[in-house]
C-alpha positions as a Markdown table, in Angstrom:
| # | Residue | x | y | z |
|---|---|---|---|---|
| 1 | Met | 116.1 | 107.1 | 91.6 |
| 2 | Lys | 112.5 | 107.5 | 90.7 |
| 3 | Asn | 110.1 | 107.8 | 93.7 |
| 4 | Asn | 112.9 | 109.0 | 96.0 |
| 5 | Gly | 110.5 | 111.6 | 97.4 |
| 6 | Arg | 108.0 | 109.0 | 98.2 |
| 7 | Leu | 110.6 | 106.8 | 99.9 |
| 8 | Lys | 111.7 | 109.7 | 102.1 |
| 9 | Gln | 108.0 | 110.3 | 102.9 |
| 10 | Leu | 107.5 | 106.7 | 103.9 |
| 11 | Ile | 110.6 | 106.9 | 106.1 |
| 12 | Ala | 109.5 | 110.1 | 107.8 |
| 13 | Glu | 106.0 | 108.9 | 108.4 |
| 14 | Gln | 106.3 | 105.2 | 109.1 |
| 15 | Leu | 109.9 | 104.6 | 110.3 |
| 16 | Lys | 111.4 | 107.6 | 112.0 |
| 17 | Pro | 108.7 | 107.7 | 114.7 |
| 18 | Leu | 109.6 | 104.1 | 115.6 |
| 19 | Val | 113.4 | 104.3 | 115.7 |
| 20 | Arg | 113.7 | 104.6 | 119.4 |
| 21 | Lys | 111.2 | 101.8 | 119.9 |
| 22 | Ile | 113.2 | 99.6 | 117.4 |
| 23 | Asp | 116.4 | 100.3 | 119.2 |
| 24 | Cys | 115.3 | 100.2 | 122.9 |
| 25 | Glu | 112.3 | 97.7 | 122.8 |
| 26 | Ala | 113.4 | 95.4 | 120.0 |
| 27 | Tyr | 110.4 | 96.5 | 117.9 |
| 28 | Tyr | 110.4 | 94.9 | 114.4 |
| 29 | Ala | 109.3 | 97.3 | 111.6 |
| 30 | Arg | 107.4 | 94.7 | 109.7 |
| 31 | Asp | 104.7 | 97.0 | 108.3 |
| 32 | Phe | 107.2 | 99.5 | 107.0 |
| 33 | Leu | 109.1 | 96.8 | 105.2 |
| 34 | Leu | 105.9 | 95.5 | 103.6 |
| 35 | Ser | 105.0 | 99.0 | 102.6 |
| 36 | Leu | 108.2 | 99.3 | 100.5 |
| 37 | Gly | 106.9 | 96.3 | 98.4 |
| 38 | Arg | 103.4 | 97.8 | 98.1 |
| 39 | Glu | 104.9 | 101.0 | 96.9 |
| 40 | Gly | 106.8 | 99.2 | 94.1 |
| 41 | Phe | 110.4 | 99.5 | 95.3 |
| 42 | Phe | 111.1 | 95.8 | 94.6 |
| 43 | Gln | 109.3 | 95.5 | 91.2 |
| 44 | Thr | 111.6 | 94.6 | 88.3 |
| 45 | Glu | 109.3 | 94.7 | 85.3 |
| 46 | Gly | 110.8 | 96.8 | 82.5 |
| 47 | Leu | 114.1 | 97.4 | 84.3 |
| 48 | Thr | 117.6 | 96.2 | 83.5 |
| 49 | Ile | 119.7 | 94.4 | 86.1 |
| 50 | Gln | 121.8 | 97.5 | 86.5 |
| 51 | Glu | 118.7 | 99.7 | 87.2 |
| 52 | Ile | 117.5 | 97.2 | 89.8 |
| 53 | Leu | 120.8 | 97.1 | 91.6 |
| 54 | Ser | 121.2 | 100.9 | 91.6 |
| 55 | Arg | 117.7 | 101.4 | 92.9 |
| 56 | Glu | 117.9 | 98.9 | 95.6 |
| 57 | Val | 121.3 | 100.1 | 96.8 |
| 58 | Gln | 119.9 | 103.6 | 97.1 |
| 59 | Val | 116.8 | 102.4 | 99.0 |
| 60 | Val | 119.0 | 100.6 | 101.6 |
| 61 | Glu | 121.2 | 103.6 | 102.0 |
| 62 | Glu | 118.3 | 106.0 | 102.4 |
| 63 | Ile | 116.8 | 103.8 | 105.2 |
| 64 | Ala | 120.1 | 103.3 | 106.9 |
| 65 | Lys | 120.4 | 107.1 | 107.4 |
| 66 | Thr | 117.5 | 106.8 | 109.8 |
| 67 | Cys | 117.7 | 103.2 | 111.1 |
| 68 | Met | 120.3 | 100.7 | 110.2 |
| 69 | Thr | 118.5 | 97.9 | 111.9 |
| 70 | Thr | 115.6 | 98.3 | 109.5 |
| 71 | Ala | 118.0 | 98.7 | 106.6 |
| 72 | Phe | 119.6 | 95.5 | 107.6 |
| 73 | Asn | 116.2 | 93.8 | 107.6 |
| 74 | Leu | 115.8 | 95.1 | 104.1 |
| 75 | Trp | 119.1 | 93.7 | 103.1 |
| 76 | Cys | 117.9 | 90.3 | 104.3 |
| 77 | His | 114.8 | 90.6 | 102.2 |
| 78 | Leu | 116.8 | 91.7 | 99.1 |
| 79 | Ala | 119.1 | 88.7 | 99.6 |
| 80 | Ala | 116.1 | 86.4 | 99.4 |
| 81 | Leu | 114.9 | 88.2 | 96.3 |
| 82 | Thr | 118.4 | 87.8 | 94.8 |
| 83 | Tyr | 118.3 | 84.0 | 95.4 |
| 84 | Ile | 115.0 | 83.5 | 93.6 |
| 85 | Arg | 115.7 | 86.0 | 90.8 |
| 86 | Asn | 118.8 | 84.0 | 89.9 |
| 87 | Ser | 117.3 | 80.6 | 90.3 |
| 88 | Asp | 116.2 | 78.3 | 87.5 |
| 89 | Asn | 113.2 | 77.2 | 89.5 |
| 90 | Asn | 110.1 | 78.5 | 87.7 |
| 91 | Tyr | 107.8 | 77.6 | 90.6 |
| 92 | Leu | 109.6 | 79.9 | 93.0 |
| 93 | Lys | 109.7 | 82.7 | 90.4 |
| 94 | Thr | 105.9 | 82.4 | 89.6 |
| 95 | Glu | 104.5 | 81.5 | 93.1 |
| 96 | Ile | 106.8 | 83.1 | 95.7 |
| 97 | Leu | 108.8 | 85.9 | 94.0 |
| 98 | Pro | 105.7 | 88.0 | 93.1 |
| 99 | Gly | 104.6 | 88.1 | 96.8 |
| 100 | Leu | 108.1 | 89.0 | 97.9 |
| 101 | Gln | 108.2 | 91.9 | 95.4 |
| 102 | Ser | 104.7 | 93.2 | 96.0 |
| 103 | Gly | 104.7 | 93.6 | 99.8 |
| 104 | Glu | 102.7 | 90.4 | 100.6 |
| 105 | Leu | 105.6 | 88.4 | 101.9 |
| 106 | Leu | 109.0 | 89.0 | 103.5 |
| 107 | Gly | 112.2 | 87.1 | 103.0 |
| 108 | Ala | 115.4 | 86.3 | 104.8 |
| 109 | Thr | 118.8 | 84.8 | 104.3 |
| 110 | Gly | 120.2 | 81.9 | 106.3 |
| 111 | Leu | 123.6 | 82.0 | 104.5 |
| 112 | Ser | 125.9 | 83.4 | 107.3 |
| 113 | Asn | 127.2 | 80.0 | 108.1 |
| 114 | Pro | 127.5 | 78.9 | 104.4 |
| 115 | Met | 129.4 | 82.0 | 103.4 |
| 116 | Lys | 131.9 | 81.2 | 106.2 |
| 117 | Tyr | 132.0 | 77.6 | 105.0 |
| 118 | Tyr | 132.9 | 78.7 | 101.5 |
| 119 | Ala | 135.7 | 81.0 | 103.0 |
| 120 | Gly | 137.1 | 78.0 | 105.0 |
| 121 | Leu | 136.0 | 79.4 | 108.4 |
| 122 | Glu | 133.3 | 76.9 | 109.4 |
| 123 | Thr | 131.7 | 73.6 | 108.6 |
| 124 | Leu | 128.2 | 73.6 | 107.3 |
| 125 | His | 125.6 | 73.4 | 110.1 |
| 126 | Leu | 122.8 | 71.9 | 108.0 |
| 127 | Lys | 122.7 | 68.4 | 106.6 |
| 128 | Ala | 120.3 | 67.1 | 103.9 |
| 129 | Glu | 119.0 | 63.7 | 103.2 |
| 130 | Lys | 117.5 | 62.9 | 99.8 |
| 131 | Ala | 113.9 | 61.7 | 99.9 |
| 132 | Asp | 111.0 | 61.1 | 97.5 |
| 133 | Gly | 110.0 | 64.5 | 96.2 |
| 134 | Gly | 112.6 | 66.5 | 98.2 |
| 135 | Tyr | 115.0 | 66.6 | 101.1 |
| 136 | Tyr | 115.0 | 66.3 | 104.9 |
| 137 | Leu | 117.1 | 69.0 | 106.6 |
| 138 | Ser | 118.6 | 68.7 | 110.1 |
| 139 | Gly | 120.9 | 71.0 | 112.1 |
| 140 | Val | 120.9 | 74.4 | 113.7 |
| 141 | Leu | 121.5 | 77.9 | 112.3 |
| 142 | Pro | 122.4 | 80.2 | 115.2 |
| 143 | Ser | 121.1 | 83.4 | 113.7 |
| 144 | Val | 118.7 | 84.2 | 110.9 |
| 145 | Ser | 117.3 | 87.8 | 110.8 |
| 146 | Asn | 114.1 | 89.3 | 109.3 |
| 147 | Leu | 112.4 | 86.1 | 110.2 |
| 148 | Gly | 108.9 | 85.0 | 111.3 |
| 149 | Ala | 106.4 | 82.2 | 110.8 |
| 150 | Ser | 105.1 | 83.8 | 107.6 |
| 151 | His | 108.5 | 84.6 | 106.2 |
| 152 | Trp | 110.7 | 82.6 | 103.7 |
| 153 | Phe | 114.5 | 82.2 | 104.0 |
| 154 | Gly | 117.3 | 80.6 | 102.0 |
| 155 | Val | 119.5 | 77.9 | 103.4 |
| 156 | Ile | 122.3 | 75.6 | 102.2 |
| 157 | Ala | 122.6 | 72.0 | 103.4 |
| 158 | Glu | 125.2 | 69.4 | 102.7 |
| 159 | Ile | 124.0 | 66.1 | 101.2 |
| 160 | Asn | 127.4 | 64.4 | 101.3 |
| 161 | Gly | 131.0 | 65.6 | 101.3 |
| 162 | His | 130.8 | 66.5 | 97.6 |
| 163 | Gln | 127.4 | 68.2 | 97.1 |
| 164 | Arg | 125.5 | 71.1 | 98.7 |
| 165 | Val | 121.9 | 72.0 | 97.9 |
| 166 | Met | 120.2 | 75.4 | 98.4 |
| 167 | Ala | 116.5 | 75.7 | 99.4 |
| 168 | Leu | 113.9 | 78.2 | 100.3 |
| 169 | Val | 112.3 | 77.4 | 103.7 |
| 170 | Pro | 109.0 | 78.6 | 105.0 |
| 171 | Gly | 109.2 | 80.0 | 108.6 |
| 172 | Asn | 106.3 | 77.7 | 109.7 |
| 173 | Ala | 107.8 | 74.5 | 108.3 |
| 174 | Glu | 107.0 | 71.4 | 110.3 |
| 175 | Gly | 110.0 | 70.3 | 112.4 |
| 176 | Leu | 111.5 | 73.9 | 112.4 |
| 177 | Lys | 111.8 | 75.5 | 115.8 |
| 178 | Leu | 112.5 | 79.3 | 116.0 |
| 179 | Lys | 113.9 | 80.9 | 119.1 |
| 180 | Glu | 114.1 | 84.7 | 119.2 |
| 181 | Lys | 117.5 | 86.3 | 120.1 |
| 182 | Leu | 117.3 | 89.6 | 122.0 |
| 183 | Glu | 120.7 | 89.7 | 123.8 |
| 184 | Tyr | 122.6 | 91.8 | 121.2 |
| 185 | Leu | 124.3 | 95.1 | 122.0 |
| 186 | Gly | 122.1 | 96.6 | 119.2 |
| 187 | Val | 119.8 | 95.7 | 116.3 |
| 188 | Asn | 117.5 | 93.7 | 118.5 |
| 189 | Gly | 114.6 | 94.9 | 116.4 |
| 190 | Ser | 115.9 | 92.8 | 113.5 |
| 191 | Ala | 113.6 | 89.8 | 114.2 |
| 192 | Thr | 116.6 | 87.5 | 114.6 |
| 193 | Phe | 116.0 | 83.8 | 115.5 |
| 194 | Ser | 118.0 | 80.7 | 116.0 |
| 195 | Cys | 116.6 | 78.0 | 113.7 |
| 196 | Ala | 116.6 | 74.3 | 114.8 |
| 197 | Phe | 115.8 | 71.9 | 111.9 |
| 198 | Asn | 114.6 | 68.4 | 113.0 |
| 199 | Gln | 114.0 | 66.4 | 109.8 |
| 200 | Val | 112.3 | 69.4 | 108.1 |
| 201 | Phe | 111.0 | 68.2 | 104.7 |
| 202 | Ile | 111.6 | 70.6 | 101.8 |
| 203 | Ser | 109.8 | 69.8 | 98.6 |
| 204 | Glu | 111.7 | 69.9 | 95.3 |
| 205 | Lys | 109.6 | 72.8 | 94.3 |
| 206 | Phe | 111.4 | 74.9 | 96.9 |
| 207 | Ile | 114.9 | 74.0 | 95.8 |
| 208 | Ile | 116.7 | 77.2 | 94.7 |
| 209 | Ala | 119.7 | 75.3 | 93.3 |
| 210 | Glu | 120.8 | 71.6 | 93.2 |
| 211 | Asn | 124.4 | 72.8 | 92.9 |
| 212 | Ala | 124.8 | 75.3 | 95.7 |
| 213 | Asp | 128.5 | 75.7 | 95.2 |
| 214 | Ala | 128.1 | 77.1 | 91.7 |
| 215 | Phe | 125.0 | 79.1 | 92.6 |
| 216 | Val | 126.8 | 80.9 | 95.6 |
| 217 | Ala | 129.6 | 82.0 | 93.2 |
| 218 | Lys | 126.9 | 83.5 | 91.1 |
| 219 | Ile | 124.9 | 85.4 | 93.7 |
| 220 | Arg | 127.7 | 86.2 | 96.2 |
| 221 | Pro | 128.6 | 89.6 | 94.6 |
| 222 | Val | 125.1 | 90.9 | 95.0 |
| 223 | Phe | 124.8 | 89.5 | 98.5 |
| 224 | Val | 127.8 | 91.7 | 99.5 |
| 225 | Leu | 126.8 | 94.6 | 97.3 |
| 226 | Tyr | 123.6 | 95.2 | 99.2 |
| 227 | Gln | 125.5 | 95.4 | 102.5 |
| 228 | Ile | 127.6 | 98.3 | 101.5 |
| 229 | Pro | 124.8 | 101.0 | 101.6 |
| 230 | Leu | 124.2 | 100.1 | 105.2 |
| 231 | Gly | 127.5 | 101.8 | 106.0 |
| 232 | Leu | 126.9 | 104.6 | 103.5 |
| 233 | Gly | 123.7 | 105.6 | 105.2 |
| 234 | Val | 125.1 | 105.4 | 108.8 |
| 235 | Thr | 128.2 | 107.3 | 107.8 |
| 236 | Glu | 126.2 | 110.1 | 106.2 |
| 237 | Ala | 124.0 | 110.4 | 109.2 |
| 238 | Ser | 127.0 | 110.6 | 111.5 |
| 239 | Ile | 128.6 | 113.4 | 109.3 |
| 240 | Lys | 125.4 | 115.4 | 109.5 |
| 241 | Ser | 125.2 | 114.9 | 113.3 |
| 242 | Ile | 128.8 | 116.2 | 113.6 |
| 243 | Glu | 128.0 | 119.3 | 111.4 |
| 244 | Lys | 125.1 | 120.2 | 113.7 |
| 245 | Val | 127.4 | 120.7 | 116.7 |
| 246 | Cys | 130.4 | 122.3 | 114.9 |
| 247 | Asn | 129.9 | 125.5 | 117.0 |
| 248 | Lys | 129.4 | 123.7 | 120.3 |
| 249 | Gln | 131.4 | 125.0 | 123.3 |
| 250 | Gly | 132.9 | 127.9 | 121.4 |
| 251 | Gly | 133.8 | 125.8 | 118.3 |
| 252 | Cys | 136.4 | 123.7 | 120.1 |
| 253 | Asn | 135.4 | 120.7 | 118.1 |
| 254 | Lys | 137.7 | 122.0 | 115.4 |
| 255 | Tyr | 140.6 | 120.6 | 117.5 |
| 256 | Leu | 139.3 | 117.0 | 117.3 |
| 257 | Pro | 141.5 | 114.8 | 115.0 |
| 258 | Ile | 138.6 | 113.7 | 112.7 |
| 259 | Gln | 136.6 | 116.4 | 110.9 |
| 260 | Pro | 133.5 | 116.1 | 108.8 |
| 261 | Ile | 135.2 | 117.3 | 105.6 |
| 262 | Glu | 137.6 | 114.3 | 105.8 |
| 263 | Leu | 134.8 | 111.8 | 106.4 |
| 264 | Leu | 132.7 | 113.3 | 103.6 |
| 265 | Ala | 135.5 | 113.0 | 101.0 |
| 266 | Glu | 136.0 | 109.3 | 101.9 |
| 267 | Leu | 132.3 | 108.7 | 101.8 |
| 268 | Gln | 131.9 | 110.3 | 98.3 |
| 269 | Thr | 134.8 | 108.1 | 97.0 |
| 270 | Leu | 133.2 | 104.9 | 98.2 |
| 271 | Arg | 129.7 | 106.0 | 97.0 |
| 272 | Glu | 131.0 | 106.7 | 93.5 |
| 273 | Ala | 132.9 | 103.4 | 93.5 |
| 274 | Ile | 129.8 | 101.3 | 94.4 |
| 275 | Phe | 127.5 | 103.0 | 92.0 |
| 276 | Asn | 130.0 | 102.6 | 89.2 |
| 277 | Leu | 129.9 | 98.9 | 89.9 |
| 278 | Thr | 126.1 | 98.7 | 89.8 |
| 279 | Ser | 126.3 | 100.1 | 86.3 |
| 280 | Leu | 128.4 | 97.2 | 85.0 |
| 281 | Thr | 127.0 | 94.1 | 83.3 |
| 282 | Asp | 129.8 | 91.9 | 84.7 |
| 283 | Ile | 129.6 | 92.5 | 88.4 |
| 284 | Gln | 130.3 | 88.8 | 89.1 |
| 285 | Asn | 133.8 | 89.5 | 87.7 |
| 286 | Lys | 134.4 | 92.4 | 90.2 |
| 287 | Trp | 134.5 | 90.2 | 93.3 |
| 288 | Arg | 137.8 | 91.6 | 94.7 |
| 289 | Glu | 136.7 | 95.2 | 94.1 |
| 290 | Leu | 133.5 | 94.5 | 96.0 |
| 291 | Ile | 135.0 | 92.9 | 99.0 |
| 292 | Gln | 137.6 | 95.8 | 99.2 |
| 293 | Ile | 134.8 | 98.4 | 99.1 |
| 294 | Arg | 132.9 | 96.3 | 101.7 |
| 295 | Leu | 135.9 | 96.4 | 104.0 |
| 296 | Asp | 136.5 | 100.1 | 103.4 |
| 297 | Ile | 132.9 | 101.1 | 104.2 |
| 298 | Ala | 133.0 | 99.0 | 107.4 |
| 299 | Leu | 136.1 | 100.8 | 108.5 |
| 300 | Leu | 134.8 | 104.2 | 107.5 |
| 301 | Thr | 131.5 | 103.7 | 109.3 |
| 302 | Ser | 133.4 | 102.8 | 112.4 |
| 303 | Lys | 135.6 | 105.9 | 112.1 |
| 304 | Ala | 132.6 | 108.1 | 111.5 |
| 305 | Val | 130.5 | 106.9 | 114.4 |
| 306 | His | 133.4 | 107.2 | 116.8 |
| 307 | Ala | 134.2 | 110.7 | 115.6 |
| 308 | Cys | 130.5 | 111.6 | 116.0 |
| 309 | Met | 130.6 | 110.5 | 119.7 |
| 310 | Leu | 133.6 | 112.8 | 120.3 |
| 311 | His | 132.0 | 115.7 | 118.6 |
| 312 | Gln | 128.7 | 115.3 | 120.4 |
| 313 | Gly | 130.4 | 114.9 | 123.8 |
| 314 | Gly | 128.1 | 114.2 | 126.7 |
| 315 | Ala | 124.9 | 114.4 | 124.6 |
| 316 | Gly | 126.1 | 111.4 | 122.5 |
| 317 | Tyr | 126.9 | 109.4 | 125.7 |
| 318 | Leu | 123.2 | 109.2 | 126.6 |
| 319 | Gln | 122.0 | 105.6 | 126.1 |
| 320 | Asn | 119.1 | 106.6 | 123.8 |
| 321 | Ser | 120.9 | 109.2 | 121.7 |
| 322 | Asp | 121.2 | 108.8 | 118.0 |
| 323 | Pro | 125.0 | 108.9 | 118.0 |
| 324 | Ser | 125.2 | 106.0 | 120.6 |
| 325 | Arg | 122.6 | 104.0 | 118.5 |
| 326 | Arg | 124.7 | 104.5 | 115.4 |
| 327 | Leu | 127.8 | 103.4 | 117.3 |
| 328 | Arg | 126.2 | 100.1 | 118.2 |
| 329 | Glu | 124.9 | 99.7 | 114.7 |
| 330 | Ala | 128.4 | 100.2 | 113.4 |
| 331 | Tyr | 129.7 | 97.4 | 115.7 |
| 332 | Phe | 127.1 | 95.2 | 114.2 |
| 333 | Leu | 128.1 | 96.1 | 110.6 |
| 334 | Ile | 131.8 | 95.2 | 111.2 |
| 335 | Asn | 130.6 | 91.8 | 112.6 |
| 336 | Leu | 128.1 | 91.1 | 109.8 |
| 337 | Thr | 129.1 | 88.2 | 107.6 |
| 338 | Pro | 131.5 | 88.8 | 105.9 |
| 339 | Thr | 133.1 | 90.3 | 108.9 |
| 340 | Ile | 136.2 | 92.5 | 108.8 |
| 341 | Lys | 138.5 | 89.5 | 109.5 |
| 342 | His | 136.6 | 87.4 | 107.0 |
| 343 | Leu | 137.0 | 90.1 | 104.3 |
| 344 | Gly | 140.7 | 90.5 | 105.1 |
| 345 | Lys | 141.2 | 86.7 | 104.6 |
| 346 | Met | 139.3 | 86.8 | 101.3 |
| 347 | Leu | 141.3 | 89.7 | 100.0 |
| 348 | Val | 144.7 | 88.1 | 100.8 |
| 349 | Glu | 143.6 | 84.8 | 99.2 |
| 350 | Asn | 142.2 | 86.5 | 96.2 |
| 351 | Thr | 145.4 | 88.4 | 95.7 |
| 352 | Asn | 147.4 | 85.2 | 96.0 |
| 353 | Val | 145.2 | 83.4 | 93.5 |
| 354 | Ser | 145.6 | 86.3 | 91.0 |
| 355 | Ala | 149.4 | 86.3 | 91.4 |
| 356 | Ser | 149.6 | 82.6 | 90.7 |
| 357 | Asn | 147.6 | 82.8 | 87.5 |
């Protein structure tokens, strides 16, 4: 990736000094996220889709090595970019997208509930009523991350039993009430809010897709793709942490059941698999492979952080230690939509559909 050196410099100077504050004091690294845009890490001019995907996957992974909370915020932003990049709405592409790509604006995704809806796990929380020049939205989204009054986020609302619409919502919309959520085990620095919609009017110019069902099928692979490097980064950081203490207490860590060489081999396999997928022109047709890799990286990350806690011993058990932070980050990853049980359900159903065709 071009500018990888600059990315590492930004992380070292602007993010690493704040990691403990992010973890312990729910600090939101807004300025760092904006700096990524200003440095050109979201620009697409002159790049193929494959080059964009490869670059952005690498950026998420590199940040996750230092702070998965901030890497998760970046994933939220990339999800918003994905929605607009794939929309047919020229207003969004000309008026909102440039700011999201240049470091002027930040984006978020309110699609946790809709993704569960499309998997048959939940009903849609938002309802839409058609009005002159747009829609009125009502309902509550329990958790939307990387959010603030100046942010934009994607939502899906049901108009009736047969149609869903997807829209981009400004964080300061009239009738929208944000309530910050800080009670999580970890990743409290993710700027997560519950969002209550009380007849929030959304103009037609902010409609991402009139047919949300078809649009979700189009963008869902990239939505999941950008989550995978969260686990890649945390796993690599855990392996390096294990390697640093290999000679601790006379080298007795060699008797532990999970060793870094095993974790590294599994990590390399998954990293190669995901970067092979980013090089394809038909990633939409690789849905089953993507959700399998997403499940595999969630399980590997969990394995790696637990192994790291064992290798570190008492030092890892400290509340503010890097290993304990990564342990809590990993628990968030396995519960991030799509969760492990959500992924398992999709894999079984996808297999059954394939077998019946």
